[in-house]
PDB file as gemmi writes it, atoms N, CA and C in Angstrom:
CRYST1    1.000    1.000    1.000  90.00  90.00  90.00 P 1                      
ATOM      1  N   MET A   1    -216.329   6.289 -57.207  1.00  0.00           N  
ATOM      2  CA  MET A   1    -216.212   6.923 -58.470  1.00  0.00           C  
ATOM      3  C   MET A   1    -214.569   6.172 -58.524  1.00  0.00           C  
ATOM      4  N   ARG A   2    -214.374   5.702 -58.153  1.00  0.00           N  
ATOM      5  CA  ARG A   2    -212.554   5.070 -58.370  1.00  0.00           C  
ATOM      6  C   ARG A   2    -212.944   3.773 -59.086  1.00  0.00           C  
ATOM      7  N   ILE A   3    -214.369   3.051 -58.770  1.00  0.00           N  
ATOM      8  CA  ILE A   3    -214.617   1.999 -59.020  1.00  0.00           C  
ATOM      9  C   ILE A   3    -215.307   1.926 -60.651  1.00  0.00           C  
ATOM     10  N   VAL A   4    -215.942   3.179 -60.474  1.00  0.00           N  
ATOM     11  CA  VAL A   4    -216.637   3.205 -61.978  1.00  0.00           C  
ATOM     12  C   VAL A   4    -214.984   3.582 -63.259  1.00  0.00           C  
ATOM     13  N   GLY A   5    -214.359   4.676 -62.681  1.00  0.00           N  
ATOM     14  CA  GLY A   5    -213.060   4.835 -63.634  1.00  0.00           C  
ATOM     15  C   GLY A   5    -212.541   3.361 -64.125  1.00  0.00           C  
ATOM     16  N   ALA A   6    -212.378   2.455 -62.959  1.00  0.00           N  
ATOM     17  CA  ALA A   6    -211.517   1.292 -63.164  1.00  0.00           C  
ATOM     18  C   ALA A   6    -212.134   0.812 -64.266  1.00  0.00           C  
ATOM     19  N   LEU A   7    -213.382   0.813 -63.870  1.00  0.00           N  
ATOM     20  CA  LEU A   7    -214.394  -0.440 -65.283  1.00  0.00           C  
ATOM     21  C   LEU A   7    -214.443   0.167 -66.241  1.00  0.00           C  
ATOM     22  N   THR A   8    -214.606   1.758 -66.701  1.00  0.00           N  
ATOM     23  CA  THR A   8    -214.070   2.496 -67.819  1.00  0.00           C  
ATOM     24  C   THR A   8    -213.516   1.931 -68.719  1.00  0.00           C  
ATOM     25  N   LEU A   9    -211.822   1.957 -67.802  1.00  0.00           N  
ATOM     26  CA  LEU A   9    -210.788   1.979 -68.249  1.00  0.00           C  
ATOM     27  C   LEU A   9    -211.008  -0.233 -68.919  1.00  0.00           C  
ATOM     28  N   VAL A  10    -210.978  -0.726 -67.735  1.00  0.00           N  
ATOM     29  CA  VAL A  10    -211.466  -1.990 -68.244  1.00  0.00           C  
ATOM     30  C   VAL A  10    -212.214  -2.479 -69.610  1.00  0.00           C  
ATOM     31  N   LEU A  11    -213.420  -1.752 -70.125  1.00  0.00           N  
ATOM     32  CA  LEU A  11    -214.091  -2.002 -70.966  1.00  0.00           C  
ATOM     33  C   LEU A  11    -213.432  -1.215 -72.533  1.00  0.00           C  
ATOM     34  N   LEU A  12    -212.633  -0.312 -72.392  1.00  0.00           N  
ATOM     35  CA  LEU A  12    -211.874   0.706 -72.913  1.00  0.00           C  
ATOM     36  C   LEU A  12    -210.634  -0.390 -73.652  1.00  0.00           C  
ATOM     37  N   LEU A  13    -210.070  -0.913 -72.575  1.00  0.00           N  
ATOM     38  CA  LEU A  13    -208.771  -1.800 -73.312  1.00  0.00           C  
ATOM     39  C   LEU A  13    -209.869  -3.315 -73.650  1.00  0.00           C  
ATOM     40  N   ALA A  14    -210.729  -3.279 -73.491  1.00  0.00           N  
ATOM     41  CA  ALA A  14    -211.586  -4.773 -73.664  1.00  0.00           C  
ATOM     42  C   ALA A  14    -211.914  -4.655 -75.357  1.00  0.00           C  
ATOM     43  N   ALA A  15    -212.316  -2.796 -75.935  1.00  0.00           N  
ATOM     44  CA  ALA A  15    -212.881  -2.699 -77.003  1.00  0.00           C  
ATOM     45  C   ALA A  15    -211.562  -3.551 -78.448  1.00  0.00           C  
ATOM     46  N   PRO A  16    -212.568  -4.121 -79.308  1.00  0.00           N  
ATOM     47  CA  PRO A  16    -212.126  -4.752 -80.378  1.00  0.00           C  
ATOM     48  C   PRO A  16    -211.108  -3.830 -81.124  1.00  0.00           C  
ATOM     49  N   GLY A  17    -209.370  -4.363 -81.393  1.00  0.00           N  
ATOM     50  CA  GLY A  17    -208.415  -3.667 -81.863  1.00  0.00           C  
ATOM     51  C   GLY A  17    -207.791  -2.652 -81.084  1.00  0.00           C  
ATOM     52  N   HIS A  18    -208.357  -2.515 -79.913  1.00  0.00           N  
ATOM     53  CA  HIS A  18    -207.620  -1.792 -79.089  1.00  0.00           C  
ATOM     54  C   HIS A  18    -206.167  -1.627 -78.801  1.00  0.00           C  
ATOM     55  N   THR A  19    -205.216  -1.077 -79.036  1.00  0.00           N  
ATOM     56  CA  THR A  19    -203.793  -1.214 -78.775  1.00  0.00           C  
ATOM     57  C   THR A  19    -202.794  -1.536 -77.598  1.00  0.00           C  
ATOM     58  N   LEU A  20    -203.633  -1.232 -76.506  1.00  0.00           N  
ATOM     59  CA  LEU A  20    -203.120  -1.715 -75.294  1.00  0.00           C  
ATOM     60  C   LEU A  20    -203.632  -3.180 -75.139  1.00  0.00           C  
ATOM     61  N   LEU A  21    -204.493  -3.223 -75.881  1.00  0.00           N  
ATOM     62  CA  LEU A  21    -205.249  -4.878 -74.757  1.00  0.00           C  
ATOM     63  C   LEU A  21    -203.890  -5.915 -75.244  1.00  0.00           C  
ATOM     64  N   ALA A  22    -203.387  -7.025 -74.406  1.00  0.00           N  
ATOM     65  CA  ALA A  22    -202.876  -8.019 -74.488  1.00  0.00           C  
ATOM     66  C   ALA A  22    -203.270  -8.890 -75.204  1.00  0.00           C  
ATOM     67  N   GLN A  23    -202.660  -9.129 -76.598  1.00  0.00           N  
ATOM     68  CA  GLN A  23    -203.472  -9.846 -77.297  1.00  0.00           C  
ATOM     69  C   GLN A  23    -202.900 -11.443 -77.635  1.00  0.00           C  
ATOM     70  N   GLN A  24    -203.716 -12.151 -78.000  1.00  0.00           N  
ATOM     71  CA  GLN A  24    -203.336 -13.477 -77.774  1.00  0.00           C  
ATOM     72  C   GLN A  24    -202.384 -13.681 -78.788  1.00  0.00           C  
ATOM     73  N   VAL A  25    -201.649 -14.901 -78.170  1.00  0.00           N  
ATOM     74  CA  VAL A  25    -200.366 -15.594 -78.890  1.00  0.00           C  
ATOM     75  C   VAL A  25    -200.864 -16.110 -80.097  1.00  0.00           C  
ATOM     76  N   ARG A  26    -200.589 -16.148 -81.327  1.00  0.00           N  
ATOM     77  CA  ARG A  26    -201.165 -16.963 -82.608  1.00  0.00           C  
ATOM     78  C   ARG A  26    -200.242 -17.640 -83.137  1.00  0.00           C  
ATOM     79  N   VAL A  27    -199.716 -18.704 -82.935  1.00  0.00           N  
ATOM     80  CA  VAL A  27    -199.207 -19.514 -83.563  1.00  0.00           C  
ATOM     81  C   VAL A  27    -199.318 -20.399 -84.812  1.00  0.00           C  
ATOM     82  N   ILE A  28    -198.241 -20.364 -85.724  1.00  0.00           N  
ATOM     83  CA  ILE A  28    -198.439 -21.422 -87.203  1.00  0.00           C  
ATOM     84  C   ILE A  28    -197.342 -22.395 -86.980  1.00  0.00           C  
ATOM     85  N   ALA A  29    -197.612 -22.805 -87.887  1.00  0.00           N  
ATOM     86  CA  ALA A  29    -196.621 -24.408 -87.878  1.00  0.00           C  
ATOM     87  C   ALA A  29    -195.895 -24.482 -89.494  1.00  0.00           C  
ATOM     88  N   PRO A  30    -194.497 -25.180 -89.597  1.00  0.00           N  
ATOM     89  CA  PRO A  30    -194.255 -25.919 -90.377  1.00  0.00           C  
ATOM     90  C   PRO A  30    -195.754 -26.487 -91.659  1.00  0.00           C  
ATOM     91  N   GLY A  31    -195.703 -26.438 -92.672  1.00  0.00           N  
ATOM     92  CA  GLY A  31    -196.564 -27.183 -93.486  1.00  0.00           C  
ATOM     93  C   GLY A  31    -197.724 -26.342 -93.818  1.00  0.00           C  
ATOM     94  N   MET A  32    -198.218 -25.546 -92.622  1.00  0.00           N  
ATOM     95  CA  MET A  32    -200.028 -24.887 -92.943  1.00  0.00           C  
ATOM     96  C   MET A  32    -200.057 -24.354 -94.074  1.00  0.00           C  
ATOM     97  N   THR A  33    -201.171 -24.154 -94.418  1.00  0.00           N  
ATOM     98  CA  THR A  33    -201.637 -23.789 -96.140  1.00  0.00           C  
ATOM     99  C   THR A  33    -201.654 -22.015 -95.752  1.00  0.00           C  
ATOM    100  N   GLU A  34    -201.718 -20.768 -96.972  1.00  0.00           N  
ATOM    101  CA  GLU A  34    -201.613 -19.574 -96.889  1.00  0.00           C  
ATOM    102  C   GLU A  34    -203.136 -19.863 -95.725  1.00  0.00           C  
ATOM    103  N   GLY A  35    -204.384 -20.532 -96.451  1.00  0.00           N  
ATOM    104  CA  GLY A  35    -205.751 -20.021 -95.380  1.00  0.00           C  
ATOM    105  C   GLY A  35    -205.361 -20.461 -94.281  1.00  0.00           C  
ATOM    106  N   GLN A  36    -204.614 -21.541 -93.566  1.00  0.00           N  
ATOM    107  CA  GLN A  36    -204.356 -21.735 -92.179  1.00  0.00           C  
ATOM    108  C   GLN A  36    -203.476 -20.436 -91.644  1.00  0.00           C  
ATOM    109  N   VAL A  37    -202.634 -20.441 -92.370  1.00  0.00           N  
ATOM    110  CA  VAL A  37    -201.751 -18.986 -91.817  1.00  0.00           C  
ATOM    111  C   VAL A  37    -202.754 -17.746 -91.744  1.00  0.00           C  
ATOM    112  N   ARG A  38    -203.654 -17.632 -92.542  1.00  0.00           N  
ATOM    113  CA  ARG A  38    -204.725 -16.025 -92.876  1.00  0.00           C  
ATOM    114  C   ARG A  38    -205.608 -16.557 -91.552  1.00  0.00           C  
ATOM    115  N   GLU A  39    -205.909 -17.460 -90.743  1.00  0.00           N  
ATOM    116  CA  GLU A  39    -207.134 -18.052 -89.667  1.00  0.00           C  
ATOM    117  C   GLU A  39    -206.233 -17.620 -88.621  1.00  0.00           C  
ATOM    118  N   SER A  40    -204.995 -17.690 -88.518  1.00  0.00           N  
ATOM    119  CA  SER A  40    -204.423 -17.788 -87.209  1.00  0.00           C  
ATOM    120  C   SER A  40    -203.819 -16.143 -87.078  1.00  0.00           C  
ATOM    121  N   TRP A  41    -203.086 -15.946 -88.389  1.00  0.00           N  
ATOM    122  CA  TRP A  41    -202.590 -14.365 -88.154  1.00  0.00           C  
ATOM    123  C   TRP A  41    -203.347 -13.310 -88.749  1.00  0.00           C  
ATOM    124  N   GLY A  42    -204.059 -13.793 -89.380  1.00  0.00           N  
ATOM    125  CA  GLY A  42    -205.105 -12.624 -89.940  1.00  0.00           C  
ATOM    126  C   GLY A  42    -204.863 -12.189 -91.401  1.00  0.00           C  
ATOM    127  N   GLU A  43    -204.856 -11.035 -91.870  1.00  0.00           N  
ATOM    128  CA  GLU A  43    -204.611 -11.110 -93.210  1.00  0.00           C  
ATOM    129  C   GLU A  43    -203.389 -10.424 -93.281  1.00  0.00           C  
ATOM    130  N   PRO A  44    -202.792 -10.364 -94.365  1.00  0.00           N  
ATOM    131  CA  PRO A  44    -201.255  -9.819 -94.468  1.00  0.00           C  
ATOM    132  C   PRO A  44    -201.308  -8.567 -94.727  1.00  0.00           C  
ATOM    133  N   ILE A  45    -200.280  -7.707 -94.410  1.00  0.00           N  
ATOM    134  CA  ILE A  45    -200.270  -6.078 -94.942  1.00  0.00           C  
ATOM    135  C   ILE A  45    -199.667  -6.497 -96.735  1.00  0.00           C  
ATOM    136  N   ILE A  46    -199.214  -7.104 -96.739  1.00  0.00           N  
ATOM    137  CA  ILE A  46    -198.686  -7.265 -98.552  1.00  0.00           C  
ATOM    138  C   ILE A  46    -198.327  -9.283 -98.703  1.00  0.00           C  
ATOM    139  N   VAL A  47    -198.625  -9.409 -99.733  1.00  0.00           N  
ATOM    140  CA  VAL A  47    -198.186 -10.644-100.521  1.00  0.00           C  
ATOM    141  C   VAL A  47    -197.576 -10.617-101.454  1.00  0.00           C  
ATOM    142  N   ARG A  48    -196.114 -10.818-101.344  1.00  0.00           N  
ATOM    143  CA  ARG A  48    -195.696 -11.044-103.002  1.00  0.00           C  
ATOM    144  C   ARG A  48    -195.372 -12.882-103.326  1.00  0.00           C  
ATOM    145  N   GLN A  49    -195.226 -13.155-104.582  1.00  0.00           N  
ATOM    146  CA  GLN A  49    -194.704 -14.242-105.103  1.00  0.00           C  
ATOM    147  C   GLN A  49    -193.995 -14.460-106.352  1.00  0.00           C  
ATOM    148  N   ARG A  50    -193.021 -15.389-105.691  1.00  0.00           N  
ATOM    149  CA  ARG A  50    -191.877 -15.526-106.623  1.00  0.00           C  
ATOM    150  C   ARG A  50    -191.850 -16.844-106.834  1.00  0.00           C  
ATOM    151  N   GLY A  51    -192.264 -17.520-108.201  1.00  0.00           N  
ATOM    152  CA  GLY A  51    -192.010 -18.962-108.701  1.00  0.00           C  
ATOM    153  C   GLY A  51    -193.283 -20.076-107.506  1.00  0.00           C  
ATOM    154  N   GLU A  52    -192.453 -20.912-106.936  1.00  0.00           N  
ATOM    155  CA  GLU A  52    -193.254 -21.585-106.204  1.00  0.00           C  
ATOM    156  C   GLU A  52    -193.325 -20.828-104.585  1.00  0.00           C  
ATOM    157  N   PHE A  53    -192.800 -19.661-104.189  1.00  0.00           N  
ATOM    158  CA  PHE A  53    -192.327 -19.201-103.124  1.00  0.00           C  
ATOM    159  C   PHE A  53    -193.813 -18.316-103.154  1.00  0.00           C  
ATOM    160  N   THR A  54    -194.484 -18.071-101.378  1.00  0.00           N  
ATOM    161  CA  THR A  54    -195.125 -17.271-101.513  1.00  0.00           C  
ATOM    162  C   THR A  54    -194.550 -16.265-100.169  1.00  0.00           C  
ATOM    163  N   TYR A  55    -194.778 -15.363-100.302  1.00  0.00           N  
ATOM    164  CA  TYR A  55    -193.811 -14.274 -98.799  1.00  0.00           C  
ATOM    165  C   TYR A  55    -195.044 -13.829 -97.976  1.00  0.00           C  
ATOM    166  N   MET A  56    -195.656 -13.598 -97.217  1.00  0.00           N  
ATOM    167  CA  MET A  56    -196.640 -13.489 -96.291  1.00  0.00           C  
ATOM    168  C   MET A  56    -196.190 -12.006 -95.239  1.00  0.00           C  
ATOM    169  N   PHE A  57    -196.415 -10.863 -95.318  1.00  0.00           N  
ATOM    170  CA  PHE A  57    -195.677  -9.813 -94.259  1.00  0.00           C  
ATOM    171  C   PHE A  57    -196.756  -9.145 -93.212  1.00  0.00           C  
ATOM    172  N   TYR A  58    -196.618  -9.523 -92.205  1.00  0.00           N  
ATOM    173  CA  TYR A  58    -197.333  -8.826 -91.228  1.00  0.00           C  
ATOM    174  C   TYR A  58    -196.925  -7.686 -90.342  1.00  0.00           C  
ATOM    175  N   GLU A  59    -197.856  -6.815 -89.470  1.00  0.00           N  
ATOM    176  CA  GLU A  59    -197.418  -6.066 -88.976  1.00  0.00           C  
ATOM    177  C   GLU A  59    -196.906  -6.238 -87.652  1.00  0.00           C  
ATOM    178  N   ASN A  60    -196.086  -5.864 -87.088  1.00  0.00           N  
ATOM    179  CA  ASN A  60    -195.595  -6.389 -85.768  1.00  0.00           C  
ATOM    180  C   ASN A  60    -195.452  -5.277 -84.677  1.00  0.00           C  
ATOM    181  N   GLY A  61    -195.320  -4.171 -85.263  1.00  0.00           N  
ATOM    182  CA  GLY A  61    -195.630  -3.035 -84.180  1.00  0.00           C  
ATOM    183  C   GLY A  61    -193.934  -3.041 -83.587  1.00  0.00           C  
ATOM    184  N   CYS A  62    -192.753  -3.291 -84.295  1.00  0.00           N  
ATOM    185  CA  CYS A  62    -191.960  -2.689 -84.073  1.00  0.00           C  
ATOM    186  C   CYS A  62    -190.454  -2.693 -85.172  1.00  0.00           C  
ATOM    187  N   LEU A  63    -191.259  -2.552 -86.376  1.00  0.00           N  
ATOM    188  CA  LEU A  63    -190.699  -2.116 -87.525  1.00  0.00           C  
ATOM    189  C   LEU A  63    -189.466  -1.300 -87.201  1.00  0.00           C  
ATOM    190  N   LYS A  64    -189.550  -0.678 -86.977  1.00  0.00           N  
ATOM    191  CA  LYS A  64    -187.834   0.397 -86.463  1.00  0.00           C  
ATOM    192  C   LYS A  64    -187.290   0.088 -85.950  1.00  0.00           C  
ATOM    193  N   THR A  65    -187.459  -1.043 -84.991  1.00  0.00           N  
ATOM    194  CA  THR A  65    -186.312  -1.711 -83.884  1.00  0.00           C  
ATOM    195  C   THR A  65    -185.862  -2.449 -84.494  1.00  0.00           C  
ATOM    196  N   CYS A  66    -186.835  -4.116 -85.096  1.00  0.00           N  
ATOM    197  CA  CYS A  66    -186.673  -4.991 -86.082  1.00  0.00           C  
ATOM    198  C   CYS A  66    -185.752  -5.010 -86.782  1.00  0.00           C  
ATOM    199  N   GLY A  67    -186.114  -4.109 -87.739  1.00  0.00           N  
ATOM    200  CA  GLY A  67    -186.078  -3.730 -89.016  1.00  0.00           C  
ATOM    201  C   GLY A  67    -186.531  -4.761 -90.465  1.00  0.00           C  
ATOM    202  N   MET A  68    -187.703  -4.921 -89.795  1.00  0.00           N  
ATOM    203  CA  MET A  68    -188.657  -6.383 -90.415  1.00  0.00           C  
ATOM    204  C   MET A  68    -190.014  -5.996 -90.054  1.00  0.00           C  
ATOM    205  N   HIS A  69    -190.744  -6.383 -91.334  1.00  0.00           N  
ATOM    206  CA  HIS A  69    -192.236  -6.603 -90.828  1.00  0.00           C  
ATOM    207  C   HIS A  69    -192.126  -8.533 -90.266  1.00  0.00           C  
ATOM    208  N   ASP A  70    -193.236  -9.135 -89.714  1.00  0.00           N  
ATOM    209  CA  ASP A  70    -192.813 -10.312 -89.699  1.00  0.00           C  
ATOM    210  C   ASP A  70    -193.179 -11.221 -91.261  1.00  0.00           C  
ATOM    211  N   LEU A  71    -193.017 -12.101 -91.009  1.00  0.00           N  
ATOM    212  CA  LEU A  71    -192.886 -12.900 -92.290  1.00  0.00           C  
ATOM    213  C   LEU A  71    -193.173 -14.599 -92.441  1.00  0.00           C  
ATOM    214  N   VAL A  72    -193.644 -14.742 -93.538  1.00  0.00           N  
ATOM    215  CA  VAL A  72    -194.293 -16.326 -93.342  1.00  0.00           C  
ATOM    216  C   VAL A  72    -194.076 -16.627 -94.897  1.00  0.00           C  
ATOM    217  N   ILE A  73    -192.900 -17.271 -95.174  1.00  0.00           N  
ATOM    218  CA  ILE A  73    -192.728 -17.805 -96.505  1.00  0.00           C  
ATOM    219  C   ILE A  73    -193.050 -19.505 -96.362  1.00  0.00           C  
ATOM    220  N   LEU A  74    -193.961 -19.534 -97.845  1.00  0.00           N  
ATOM    221  CA  LEU A  74    -194.389 -20.806 -98.347  1.00  0.00           C  
ATOM    222  C   LEU A  74    -193.805 -20.989 -99.042  1.00  0.00           C  
ATOM    223  N   GLN A  75    -193.296 -22.402 -99.545  1.00  0.00           N  
ATOM    224  CA  GLN A  75    -193.113 -23.285-100.749  1.00  0.00           C  
ATOM    225  C   GLN A  75    -194.243 -24.394-101.332  1.00  0.00           C  
ATOM    226  N   GLY A  76    -194.525 -23.955-102.520  1.00  0.00           N  
ATOM    227  CA  GLY A  76    -195.422 -25.173-102.975  1.00  0.00           C  
ATOM    228  C   GLY A  76    -197.060 -24.941-102.116  1.00  0.00           C  
ATOM    229  N   GLY A  77    -197.352 -24.034-101.628  1.00  0.00           N  
ATOM    230  CA  GLY A  77    -198.586 -23.616-100.684  1.00  0.00           C  
ATOM    231  C   GLY A  77    -198.619 -24.158 -99.051  1.00  0.00           C  
ATOM    232  N   GLN A  78    -197.457 -24.266 -99.089  1.00  0.00           N  
ATOM    233  CA  GLN A  78    -196.957 -24.678 -97.328  1.00  0.00           C  
ATOM    234  C   GLN A  78    -195.934 -23.976 -96.899  1.00  0.00           C  
ATOM    235  N   VAL A  79    -196.085 -23.620 -95.360  1.00  0.00           N  
ATOM    236  CA  VAL A  79    -194.925 -23.049 -94.344  1.00  0.00           C  
ATOM    237  C   VAL A  79    -194.143 -23.848 -94.450  1.00  0.00           C  
ATOM    238  N   ILE A  80    -192.872 -23.268 -94.963  1.00  0.00           N  
ATOM    239  CA  ILE A  80    -191.154 -23.610 -94.912  1.00  0.00           C  
ATOM    240  C   ILE A  80    -190.668 -22.686 -93.816  1.00  0.00           C  
ATOM    241  N   ASP A  81    -190.731 -21.436 -93.641  1.00  0.00           N  
ATOM    242  CA  ASP A  81    -189.691 -20.906 -92.374  1.00  0.00           C  
ATOM    243  C   ASP A  81    -191.173 -19.417 -92.214  1.00  0.00           C  
ATOM    244  N   ALA A  82    -190.582 -18.938 -90.988  1.00  0.00           N  
ATOM    245  CA  ALA A  82    -191.247 -18.060 -90.622  1.00  0.00           C  
ATOM    246  C   ALA A  82    -190.268 -16.959 -89.518  1.00  0.00           C  
ATOM    247  N   VAL A  83    -190.817 -16.016 -89.657  1.00  0.00           N  
ATOM    248  CA  VAL A  83    -189.821 -14.901 -88.683  1.00  0.00           C  
ATOM    249  C   VAL A  83    -190.982 -13.924 -88.387  1.00  0.00           C  
ATOM    250  N   ALA A  84    -191.304 -14.290 -86.815  1.00  0.00           N  
ATOM    251  CA  ALA A  84    -191.989 -13.657 -85.829  1.00  0.00           C  
ATOM    252  C   ALA A  84    -191.423 -13.200 -85.096  1.00  0.00           C  
ATOM    253  N   ARG A  85    -191.341 -11.700 -84.544  1.00  0.00           N  
ATOM    254  CA  ARG A  85    -191.367 -10.548 -84.151  1.00  0.00           C  
ATOM    255  C   ARG A  85    -192.061  -9.903 -83.099  1.00  0.00           C  
ATOM    256  N   ALA A  86    -193.423 -10.026 -83.385  1.00  0.00           N  
ATOM    257  CA  ALA A  86    -194.258  -9.782 -82.657  1.00  0.00           C  
ATOM    258  C   ALA A  86    -194.765 -10.378 -81.270  1.00  0.00           C  
ATOM    259  N   SER A  87    -195.099 -10.212 -80.678  1.00  0.00           N  
ATOM    260  CA  SER A  87    -195.528 -10.696 -78.609  1.00  0.00           C  
ATOM    261  C   SER A  87    -196.738 -11.538 -79.222  1.00  0.00           C  
ATOM    262  N   TYR A  88    -197.236 -11.319 -80.143  1.00  0.00           N  
ATOM    263  CA  TYR A  88    -198.953 -12.332 -80.473  1.00  0.00           C  
ATOM    264  C   TYR A  88    -198.428 -12.859 -81.645  1.00  0.00           C  
ATOM    265  N   HIS A  89    -197.358 -13.410 -82.430  1.00  0.00           N  
ATOM    266  CA  HIS A  89    -197.131 -13.913 -83.035  1.00  0.00           C  
ATOM    267  C   HIS A  89    -195.933 -15.149 -82.989  1.00  0.00           C  
ATOM    268  N   ALA A  90    -196.072 -16.509 -83.318  1.00  0.00           N  
ATOM    269  CA  ALA A  90    -195.105 -17.620 -82.913  1.00  0.00           C  
ATOM    270  C   ALA A  90    -195.621 -18.428 -84.303  1.00  0.00           C  
ATOM    271  N   TYR A  91    -193.776 -19.067 -84.336  1.00  0.00           N  
ATOM    272  CA  TYR A  91    -193.782 -20.147 -85.245  1.00  0.00           C  
ATOM    273  C   TYR A  91    -193.117 -21.277 -84.437  1.00  0.00           C  
ATOM    274  N   ASP A  92    -194.239 -22.184 -84.838  1.00  0.00           N  
ATOM    275  CA  ASP A  92    -193.682 -23.752 -84.037  1.00  0.00           C  
ATOM    276  C   ASP A  92    -192.819 -24.543 -85.413  1.00  0.00           C  
ATOM    277  N   GLY A  93    -192.079 -23.819 -85.768  1.00  0.00           N  
ATOM    278  CA  GLY A  93    -190.680 -24.017 -86.339  1.00  0.00           C  
ATOM    279  C   GLY A  93    -189.160 -24.127 -86.251  1.00  0.00           C  
ATOM    280  N   VAL A  94    -188.435 -24.698 -86.413  1.00  0.00           N  
ATOM    281  CA  VAL A  94    -187.399 -23.725 -86.524  1.00  0.00           C  
ATOM    282  C   VAL A  94    -186.966 -22.678 -87.560  1.00  0.00           C  
ATOM    283  N   SER A  95    -187.210 -21.653 -87.082  1.00  0.00           N  
ATOM    284  CA  SER A  95    -186.756 -19.968 -87.879  1.00  0.00           C  
ATOM    285  C   SER A  95    -185.445 -20.149 -88.209  1.00  0.00           C  
ATOM    286  N   SER A  96    -185.672 -19.685 -89.495  1.00  0.00           N  
ATOM    287  CA  SER A  96    -184.088 -19.197 -90.026  1.00  0.00           C  
ATOM    288  C   SER A  96    -183.563 -17.805 -89.565  1.00  0.00           C  
ATOM    289  N   SER A  97    -184.704 -17.116 -88.904  1.00  0.00           N  
ATOM    290  CA  SER A  97    -184.289 -16.006 -88.064  1.00  0.00           C  
ATOM    291  C   SER A  97    -184.493 -15.965 -86.516  1.00  0.00           C  
ATOM    292  N   PRO A  98    -184.222 -16.590 -85.755  1.00  0.00           N  
ATOM    293  CA  PRO A  98    -184.734 -16.948 -84.725  1.00  0.00           C  
ATOM    294  C   PRO A  98    -184.493 -15.199 -83.626  1.00  0.00           C  
ATOM    295  N   ARG A  99    -185.058 -15.220 -82.933  1.00  0.00           N  
ATOM    296  CA  ARG A  99    -185.954 -13.549 -81.970  1.00  0.00           C  
ATOM    297  C   ARG A  99    -183.977 -13.719 -81.450  1.00  0.00           C  
ATOM    298  N   GLU A 100    -183.298 -14.955 -80.811  1.00  0.00           N  
ATOM    299  CA  GLU A 100    -182.274 -14.139 -79.377  1.00  0.00           C  
ATOM    300  C   GLU A 100    -180.997 -13.845 -80.868  1.00  0.00           C  
ATOM    301  N   ARG A 101    -181.261 -13.948 -81.949  1.00  0.00           N  
ATOM    302  CA  ARG A 101    -180.297 -13.872 -83.031  1.00  0.00           C  
ATOM    303  C   ARG A 101    -180.427 -11.886 -83.136  1.00  0.00           C  
ATOM    304  N   VAL A 102    -179.178 -11.827 -82.906  1.00  0.00           N  
ATOM    305  CA  VAL A 102    -178.588 -10.170 -82.587  1.00  0.00           C  
ATOM    306  C   VAL A 102    -177.724  -9.676 -84.624  1.00  0.00           C  
ATOM    307  N   PRO A 103    -178.384  -8.433 -84.977  1.00  0.00           N  
ATOM    308  CA  PRO A 103    -178.324  -8.186 -86.098  1.00  0.00           C  
ATOM    309  C   PRO A 103    -176.564  -7.571 -85.545  1.00  0.00           C  
ATOM    310  N   GLU A 104    -175.602  -8.095 -86.575  1.00  0.00           N  
ATOM    311  CA  GLU A 104    -174.693  -7.842 -86.963  1.00  0.00           C  
ATOM    312  C   GLU A 104    -173.917  -6.953 -87.748  1.00  0.00           C  
ATOM    313  N   PRO A 105    -173.391  -5.975 -87.832  1.00  0.00           N  
ATOM    314  CA  PRO A 105    -172.911  -5.063 -88.808  1.00  0.00           C  
ATOM    315  C   PRO A 105    -172.156  -5.774 -89.779  1.00  0.00           C  
ATOM    316  N   THR A 106    -172.441  -4.969 -90.772  1.00  0.00           N  
ATOM    317  CA  THR A 106    -171.368  -5.858 -92.099  1.00  0.00           C  
ATOM    318  C   THR A 106    -170.178  -4.975 -92.006  1.00  0.00           C  
ATOM    319  N   PRO A 107    -168.790  -5.785 -92.058  1.00  0.00           N  
ATOM    320  CA  PRO A 107    -167.439  -4.567 -92.431  1.00  0.00           C  
ATOM    321  C   PRO A 107    -167.516  -3.756 -93.758  1.00  0.00           C  
ATOM    322  N   PRO A 108    -167.248  -2.578 -93.621  1.00  0.00           N  
ATOM    323  CA  PRO A 108    -167.030  -2.054 -94.822  1.00  0.00           C  
ATOM    324  C   PRO A 108    -165.972  -2.954 -95.754  1.00  0.00           C  
ATOM    325  N   ALA A 109    -166.359  -2.705 -97.199  1.00  0.00           N  
ATOM    326  CA  ALA A 109    -165.387  -3.464 -98.333  1.00  0.00           C  
ATOM    327  C   ALA A 109    -164.172  -2.526 -98.297  1.00  0.00           C  
ATOM    328  N   PRO A 110    -163.280  -3.190 -98.321  1.00  0.00           N  
ATOM    329  CA  PRO A 110    -162.045  -3.001 -98.541  1.00  0.00           C  
ATOM    330  C   PRO A 110    -161.684  -1.868 -99.755  1.00  0.00           C  
ATOM    331  N   VAL A 111    -160.952  -0.724 -99.589  1.00  0.00           N  
ATOM    332  CA  VAL A 111    -161.055   0.110-100.914  1.00  0.00           C  
ATOM    333  C   VAL A 111    -160.221  -0.100-101.254  1.00  0.00           C  
ATOM    334  N   THR A 112    -160.139  -0.005-102.546  1.00  0.00           N  
ATOM    335  CA  THR A 112    -158.721  -0.511-103.701  1.00  0.00           C  
ATOM    336  C   THR A 112    -158.530   0.652-104.409  1.00  0.00           C  
ATOM    337  N   GLY A 113    -157.733   0.981-104.988  1.00  0.00           N  
ATOM    338  CA  GLY A 113    -157.272   2.073-105.893  1.00  0.00           C  
ATOM    339  C   GLY A 113    -156.611   1.724-107.407  1.00  0.00           C  
ATOM    340  N   PRO A 114    -156.491   2.553-108.130  1.00  0.00           N  
ATOM    341  CA  PRO A 114    -155.782   2.026-109.100  1.00  0.00           C  
ATOM    342  C   PRO A 114    -154.180   2.011-109.049  1.00  0.00           C  
TER     343      PRO A 114                                                      
END                                                                             
């Protein structure tokens, strides 16, 4: 009976889209195109464009603790930077916001009076 229960659990965890399944790390690199990023990381939840820059935002499962979605920045159609916090997203370049960087509080502005 325990073997059947364990097998059932394994099959449930292997089901497509199951959140408990350890996901394969998907890597992007500088110079990749938007299409190549989509092939690796999938469809973004939001895409914004400003001039020659494209910003692709991805779910990462840590929005509340990370403070933002994973982000890929393209300039002229090629990856120039990324912020990857999900365990299944990786950036093979030098990120402007590395994982080990800890947020620091901003000191309050001095109060000036009349």
